[in-house]
C-alpha positions as CSV (number, residue, x, y, z in Angstrom):
1,M,110.0,79.9,137.3
2,N,107.5,81.0,140.3
3,A,106.2,84.7,140.5
4,A,108.2,85.4,143.8
5,A,111.4,84.5,141.9
6,R,110.4,86.7,138.8
7,R,109.5,89.7,141.2
8,A,113.0,89.3,142.8
9,L,114.6,89.0,139.4
10,S,112.6,91.9,138.2
11,A,113.4,94.0,141.1
12,S,117.2,93.3,141.0
13,G,117.1,94.1,137.2
14,L,115.4,97.5,138.0
15,C,117.8,98.2,140.5
16,A,120.8,97.4,138.1
17,A,119.1,99.8,135.5
18,V,118.5,102.5,138.0
19,A,122.2,102.2,139.4
20,L,123.2,102.3,135.6
21,A,121.4,105.3,135.0
22,L,122.7,107.2,138.1
23,G,126.2,106.2,137.2
24,A,125.8,107.5,133.6
25,A,124.2,110.8,135.2
26,G,127.2,111.2,137.5
27,A,129.8,110.6,134.4
28,T,128.0,113.2,132.4
29,A,127.8,115.6,135.3
30,L,131.8,115.1,135.9
31,S,132.1,115.4,132.0
32,L,129.9,118.8,131.8
33,R,131.9,120.2,135.1
34,Q,135.3,119.6,133.1
35,A,133.7,121.2,130.1
36,A,132.8,124.3,132.1
37,S,136.3,124.5,133.8
38,D,137.7,124.3,130.0
39,V,135.4,127.1,128.8
40,A,136.5,129.2,131.8
41,L,140.2,128.8,131.0
42,V,139.9,129.7,127.1
43,G,137.7,132.7,128.4
44,A,140.6,133.8,130.7
45,E,143.2,133.1,127.7
46,A,140.9,135.3,125.6
47,Q,140.5,138.2,127.7
48,A,144.6,138.2,128.1
49,L,144.8,138.0,124.4
50,Q,142.3,140.7,123.9
51,A,144.3,143.1,126.7
52,R,147.5,142.4,124.7
53,E,145.7,143.3,121.3
54,A,144.5,146.6,123.0
55,R,147.9,148.0,123.0
56,F,148.5,147.6,119.2
57,R,145.1,148.9,118.0
58,P,144.9,152.3,116.4
59,R,144.8,154.9,119.0
60,A,141.6,157.0,119.5
61,G,141.7,160.2,117.9
62,R,143.6,159.3,114.9
63,S,141.7,158.5,111.8
64,P,143.2,155.6,110.3
65,S,143.6,156.3,106.2
66,L,143.7,153.0,104.2
67,A,145.6,154.8,101.7
68,P,149.1,153.3,101.4
69,S,150.7,156.9,101.1
70,F,150.3,160.2,102.1
71,V,147.5,161.9,99.9
72,A,147.7,165.7,100.0
73,R,147.7,168.8,97.5
74,S,151.7,169.5,98.4
75,I,154.4,167.6,99.3
76,T,154.5,170.4,102.4
77,L,150.8,169.1,103.7
78,A,152.1,165.5,103.2
79,G,155.1,166.2,105.4
80,A,153.0,167.9,107.9
81,A,150.5,164.6,108.0
82,L,153.8,162.6,108.5
83,Q,154.7,164.8,111.5
84,Q,151.1,164.4,113.1
85,R,151.2,160.7,112.4
86,I,154.6,160.3,114.4
87,E,153.5,162.6,117.1
88,A,150.1,160.5,117.6
89,A,152.4,157.3,117.6
90,V,154.6,158.6,120.4
91,A,152.0,160.1,122.3
92,S,149.8,156.8,122.1
93,A,152.8,154.8,123.2
94,H,153.4,156.9,126.4
95,G,156.6,158.7,125.0
96,Q,157.5,162.4,124.9
97,L,158.5,163.9,121.6
98,I,161.5,166.3,122.0
99,S,162.1,167.3,118.4
100,S,161.4,166.4,114.9
101,K,162.4,167.5,111.4
102,V,160.5,167.0,108.3
103,D,162.4,166.6,105.1
104,V,160.3,166.7,101.8
105,A,163.3,166.7,99.6
106,A,164.9,163.5,100.9
107,G,166.7,162.0,98.0
108,R,166.2,161.7,94.4
109,D,162.5,160.5,94.8
110,K,160.4,163.5,94.5
111,S,157.5,161.6,96.2
112,R,159.3,160.5,99.3
113,I,159.2,162.3,102.8
114,A,160.8,161.7,105.6
115,L,161.2,162.7,109.2
116,S,163.8,162.5,111.9
117,A,162.7,162.6,115.5
118,E,164.1,162.4,119.2
119,M,162.0,161.5,122.0
120,T,162.1,159.9,125.5
121,I,160.0,156.5,126.0
122,D,160.3,153.8,128.3
123,E,161.8,150.7,127.2
124,K,158.6,148.7,127.8
125,D,156.4,151.1,125.2
126,M,159.0,151.0,122.5
127,Q,157.5,147.7,121.1
128,A,154.2,149.1,120.8
129,L,155.7,152.4,119.1
130,L,157.6,150.5,116.3
131,F,154.5,148.3,115.9
132,D,152.3,151.5,115.4
133,I,154.6,153.1,113.0
134,E,155.3,149.8,110.5
135,T,151.8,148.2,110.6
136,G,150.1,151.5,110.4
137,R,148.6,153.1,107.2
138,P,149.9,155.4,105.6
139,Y,152.7,152.9,105.3
140,L,156.0,154.0,107.1
141,F,159.5,152.6,106.9
142,V,162.2,153.0,109.8
143,D,165.4,154.1,108.0
144,A,167.4,154.6,111.2
145,F,166.9,153.7,114.7
146,E,169.1,154.5,117.7
147,A,168.4,153.9,121.3
148,R,170.5,154.9,124.4
149,S,169.8,155.1,128.3
150,A,168.2,158.5,128.9
151,Q,170.5,160.8,131.2
152,G,169.7,161.1,135.0
153,A,166.1,159.9,136.6
154,G,167.1,156.5,137.0
155,T,164.2,155.1,135.1
156,P,164.0,152.8,132.2
157,A,163.6,155.4,129.9
158,L,165.4,155.5,126.7
159,R,166.5,158.7,124.6
160,V,165.7,157.3,120.8
161,S,166.5,159.1,117.4
162,L,164.2,157.7,114.8
163,S,164.3,158.4,111.2
164,V,161.2,157.4,109.1
165,S,159.9,157.8,105.7
166,G,157.0,157.6,103.5
167,Q,155.0,158.0,100.1
168,W,153.5,161.1,99.0
169,S,150.8,161.0,96.5
170,R,149.3,164.2,95.0
171,I,145.3,164.7,94.8
172,P,144.4,165.0,91.3
């Protein structure tokens, strides 16, 4: 092979190598662009989930107790703590407590405390209230629940009757 043919072959090989490198770089750039788009989509989904999760976090101003029961010196103090817990849960769910009554002598179990409450709350906030009551601590149990449309106003508000109960543990 003569020198001119070798140079022409070498130049065409070099052009092919450059074209191959440019093609690989273009494919990598497209792949990175798709990955960046996927990351942005996942980030947006994560923000949406965090916004939903924020509705179900323990509300500010409430010190979340890790005890499964109301720990107090007397059952009357435990009843007061139960009432405060429900008042805070209703307020944080944007409801309005109308009345509540604590029953510290609920049934045969001397360590059981109960509360009956009447409130108004928007239908959309009801799930957050029940989630707060049933997943928070001290543990509470919904014994009775009745919801009906609130009179007048024409809003999606509900009038809710709710009975909850929990356990009391004496401070030694």
